[in-house]
PLY file of the C-alpha trace (Angstrom):
ply
format ascii 1.0
element vertex 90
property float x
property float y
property float z
element edge 89
property int vertex1
property int vertex2
end_header
42.12 163.33 38.36
41.11 162.44 41.91
38.80 165.43 42.40
36.39 164.17 39.74
35.90 160.71 41.32
32.73 160.59 43.37
33.79 157.96 45.89
36.93 159.93 46.80
34.71 162.78 48.01
32.52 160.43 50.04
35.51 158.70 51.64
37.01 162.11 52.42
33.70 163.12 54.00
33.68 160.05 56.22
37.31 160.64 57.21
36.49 164.22 58.14
33.52 162.85 60.09
35.88 160.61 62.04
38.00 163.68 62.73
34.89 165.37 64.10
34.33 162.44 66.47
37.92 162.67 67.67
37.83 166.47 68.02
34.20 167.33 68.80
32.82 170.80 68.49
30.80 170.85 65.26
33.76 172.35 63.38
34.52 169.54 60.96
30.97 168.24 60.64
30.02 170.89 58.08
33.04 170.00 55.97
32.16 166.30 56.21
28.60 166.92 55.08
29.85 169.17 52.26
32.24 166.50 51.00
29.58 163.78 51.07
27.05 165.99 49.28
29.66 166.88 46.64
30.39 163.16 46.19
26.70 162.37 45.83
26.23 165.13 43.26
29.24 163.85 41.32
27.96 160.28 41.51
24.59 161.30 40.12
26.32 163.16 37.26
24.76 166.45 38.33
28.17 168.12 38.65
30.68 168.23 35.83
33.61 170.56 36.02
37.17 171.21 36.92
38.74 171.27 40.36
37.98 174.95 41.00
34.27 174.41 40.36
34.14 171.27 42.51
35.94 172.95 45.39
33.55 175.89 45.11
30.57 173.53 45.32
32.25 171.78 48.27
32.74 175.12 50.03
29.15 176.21 49.42
27.72 172.87 50.58
29.92 173.01 53.69
28.80 176.55 54.45
25.13 175.65 54.08
25.62 172.57 56.27
27.47 174.60 58.92
24.74 177.27 59.02
22.03 174.59 59.24
23.89 172.87 62.07
24.30 176.15 63.93
20.58 176.85 63.62
19.57 173.38 64.79
22.23 172.81 67.46
22.33 176.40 68.70
25.13 178.81 69.37
26.97 178.53 72.62
26.75 181.92 74.31
29.62 182.19 76.75
30.15 178.42 76.90
29.45 178.46 80.66
26.45 176.85 82.32
25.34 178.58 85.51
23.62 176.47 88.11
21.17 178.34 90.32
20.60 175.50 92.74
22.21 172.26 93.73
20.61 168.86 93.24
20.77 168.33 96.99
18.90 171.55 97.83
15.30 171.02 98.88
0 1
1 2
2 3
3 4
4 5
5 6
6 7
7 8
8 9
9 10
10 11
11 12
12 13
13 14
14 15
15 16
16 17
17 18
18 19
19 20
20 21
21 22
22 23
23 24
24 25
25 26
26 27
27 28
28 29
29 30
30 31
31 32
32 33
33 34
34 35
35 36
36 37
37 38
38 39
39 40
40 41
41 42
42 43
43 44
44 45
45 46
46 47
47 48
48 49
49 50
50 51
51 52
52 53
53 54
54 55
55 56
56 57
57 58
58 59
59 60
60 61
61 62
62 63
63 64
64 65
65 66
66 67
67 68
68 69
69 70
70 71
71 72
72 73
73 74
74 75
75 76
76 77
77 78
78 79
79 80
80 81
81 82
82 83
83 84
84 85
85 86
86 87
87 88
88 89
């Protein structure tokens, strides 16, 4: 079926990446990376299994990618930037 074809996972990852560009916020980027990694592992014949196993690998890869992105990009605390001084202040 479609879940065992490697290029389907990579195309899905790129489509999710496009969704991330349209709706930024580092929400879909982890899923995109997880789908591409799953496609690469399928393409290299490292993964062989049914849909439940592949979706589990996809979920784990997405979780690892999301945690790595959070560590590198940082967590937004409060989402508000406070300015102490104006650019025109001398």
